[in-house]
N, C-alpha and C positions, 0 to 999 in steps of 0.2 A: 103744181104741187099745192096742197092745202096749206093754210097758214100754220095749222097745228103741226103738220109734218116737217115744217122748216125748222132749222136750228135757231136758237135764241138770237145769235148774231145775224142770221139772215133776216129774221123778222125786224131787227133793229135797222138793218141796212135798207129794208123796204121803207121805213119811216124817213130815213135820211134822204131817200130818192124822191119822196113826195114833195109837194109844193107847200106843205103846211109847216107851221112852227108849233112845237109841242111843249106844253107845261109838264114838268117831270117832278112829282112829289118825292121828297126824301122819306124813306121807310126804314124801319129798324127791327121789325118783327113780322112773322107771318100774318098775324091778325091785322096789323096796320096795312100790310100789303093787300090783304083781301078787301079792306075798306077802300083802298085806292083803286083797286080793280073795279069794284062795284060803282065807284063814282065816275067811271068812264075814262080813266087815264090810259094811255096807250103804252107807256113804258114807265119804269120805276128807277129810283136812284138809291142805292144803299150808301147812306151817308157815313163817312168815317167819324164825323163829329157826333152825329146822332147815336151811333153805336157805342163809341167810347163813353159818351155822357150817360147812356143807358147803364153802363157798367160802373158808373160813378167815377170815371176817369177823365182827365182833361184831354182836350183835342191836341195832343202833342205827338201823335204817332206811336203811342205806347202799347196799342193793341198788337196782337200777333197774327201771323198768317193763318195759323190753325184756328184761332178764335173767329177770324173773318170767314174762312171757308165753312166752318161749322154753322155759323149764323146764316150765311147766304144760302147754303144747301137746304136749310129748313124753309126758306122763303121760296126758292125755285121749285121745291117739291110741291108747294101748295098753289102757286100762282103761275099761270101760263102767259106771262108777259115778259118782254125783254127787261133784264135788270142790269143797269150800269153799276159797277162796283168801284167805290172809292178805295184804292189801295195805297193811299198816301204816297210815299216815295218808293214804293215797290218792295219794302221790307229788306233793303240792302242795296248792294251794288248790282251790276248788270247780270251776273249769274243768278243772284237771288230774284231778280225781276223775271227771268225766264221761268224759274220754278213757280213764282206767283201766278204768272199767266197760265201755265199748264194746270195748276190746281184749280184756279177759278173757271177755266174752260171746262174742266172735268165735271164740276158740279153745276154747270148750266148757266153761268153768267154770260150775258150778251156782250158786255164791254168791260174793260179794265181801265181805270184812270190812274195815271202816274203823274206826279208833279215834280217840278224842278227845284224844290226847296232843299236846303241843308237840314239834316236831322240834328236836334229834334225840330220837326216842322211846326208851324203855327197856323192858326186859322188865317185864311188869306186876307181877312179884313182887319187884322191886328198889325201894329207896328213891330219893328224889330226882326222882320224876316230876313233870311239870307238865301241866296240861290246858288246851286252848284254851277260849275262851268258849263257852257253850251256843249262842249265835247262830252262831258260826263252824262248829260241828259240824252244826248244823241245815242250814246252807247246803250243806255237803258231802253230806248225805243227800238233800236235795232235788235236787241236781245228779245224784247217782247214780240216783235214781228216774227222773228225766226222761230220762236217757241210756239207760236200760235198756229192753230189749224183753221183759223178764220175769225177768231174773236175780234171785236172792234177795239182799236187802241185809241184811247183818249189821252192826249198830252195836255196837261194843265201847266200854264206858266204863271209864276208870281213875279216875273221880272219887272213889270210896270212899276210897282211900288219901290223896287230896289234900284233898278237901272234906268227906268223911264220907258215910255210907251214905244219909242223907236226900237229899243233893244228887245222888247217883248215881241214886236213884229218880226224883227230879224231872226230871233230865236225860233219863232213859230214856223217860219218858212223852212228852216233847216229841219225842224221836227217833222214836217210833212214829208220832206225828202227822205228822212230816215224811216218812214213807214207809219206815221200817225195818221189815223183816219179822221179824227175830230180834234179841234183845238179849243181849249178852254182858257181864255184869258181872265184871270180872277182879279177882283177888286178894282175894276175900272170905275172912274168917279163921275163921268159926265156922258151925256148923250153923244157929244162930239168924239169922245174917246172911243166909244163903242162903234161909231160910224167910221172913224178913221181906221180902226183895227179891221173891221169887216171889208173896207175898201182895199186894203193891202194884202190881207191873208185870204187866199182863195181855197177855202176848205169849209166843211160844215162846222159851225161854231156853237159853243155853249155859253150862255150867260148865267150868272149866279145871282138870283133874286133873294138873297138872304136878308134877314131882319137885323136891324141895329148895326149895319155895316157901312161901307164906304159908297156903295152903289145906291143911287136914288131909286125910289120906288116906281118902277116902270111896269106897265102891263105887258102881258104876253103879246098883245097886238102891237104895242110900241116896239118891243124887241124884234118882232117879225119885220116891221118896217126898217129896222136897223140891220136886217139880214142875219139874224141868229136863228138857228134851227131848233135848239132845245133851250128851255128856260128852267133852271133848277130852283126848287123851293126846298133846300136840303134839310133844314132843321125845323121847319115850320110846324109840322105835326108834333114833333118832340116837345117843342117849347109850349105849344098849346096844351098838350097832355100834362106836362109838369105843372103848369099854372092851374089847371083844373084839379089835379091831385092836391096841390097846396091849398086851394080854396076849400075843398071838401073836408080835408083834415082839420083846417082851422075851424070850420063850421061844427064838426063833431066835438072838437076839443072845447069849444065855447058853449054849445047848446046841448051836447049829449045826444044828438040825433042827426041823421042824414036826410030826414023827410023833406026839408026845404029844397033839396037838390035833385029830387027824383026826376023832375022834368028835364034836367040837364044830363041824365044818364042814359046810356044804351040799355034797353030793357033786356030781361032774360031771353024773351023770344027773339029779339033782334040779334042778340049774339048767337043764339042757337041756330038761327037761319044763316048767319055769317059763317059759322064753323061747320055747317052741314050736319048738325047734331042728329037730325031725324033720319038721315040716310044711314048713319052708323047704328042707330037704334033699330031700324028696319032690317039691316043686315044681320044684327045679332039675333033678332027674333027668327029670321029665316034659317040661320044656322041651327038654332035650337029646335025648330020644327023638323028639319031634316034629320038631326041627330035622334030625336024621339022616334021618328018614323022608322029609321034604320034599326034602332035598338029594340023596338017593339015587334019587329018582324023576325027576330032571331031568338 
């Protein structure tokens, strides 16, 4: 079966089965996803933080399932890459999680990520987090597994910061038994923590290489040596884009021109190439030619 003919989840499982460790950029719009594709990334991460921040909202789980599915569907319709979707705490209890999984699978998500925080959830690298009971999270994973037709289930645990690393390891083993395909231990603080976790939890693992957090800045190669399959850069593009917007607006406000920033901008042609502008233009002209030919012969 060709790669294109496979389901998004099957393509992600192919990556899981490989011997490589993959960098996974956080994306929040179709255009950003296209840039990631052209840069050569093999899978993408729809970041809950990136998306909520794009809407001018805090990363506290306040976005809705309908908002997420609408945004992700626009991405999966444009980019033929597996997309992992951050679904925060699953938008409710176990029954809500089953609905979340079905909706995300329907619109072409390759994986759904559910975390074990209490609502309102927080960024994994902030203090003041709380986690639900192990049983509550296990119920959500079972619901996700039973609702799925094959989507990859990612279980994120924030227990390290709340209950300690040993608890996170113990929880993760139960999450695997409940049906999780990938485990995501967030906010580990040392290389030794990452290594201890991977030594005890025998499943594909995700590391979160976010900026300004608790995790030291490790490379993808270093995470590979620590036995992690995927390395997320969840909000990197969003932060870089926002800083660029801030700087160009300050420049215009101060100097009354954007001319000094032209070399830092994507050109008109570059974005036209990215958005396949010329194919749309050719299609429109072809339709016009056919219409004229048809009407002139009658």
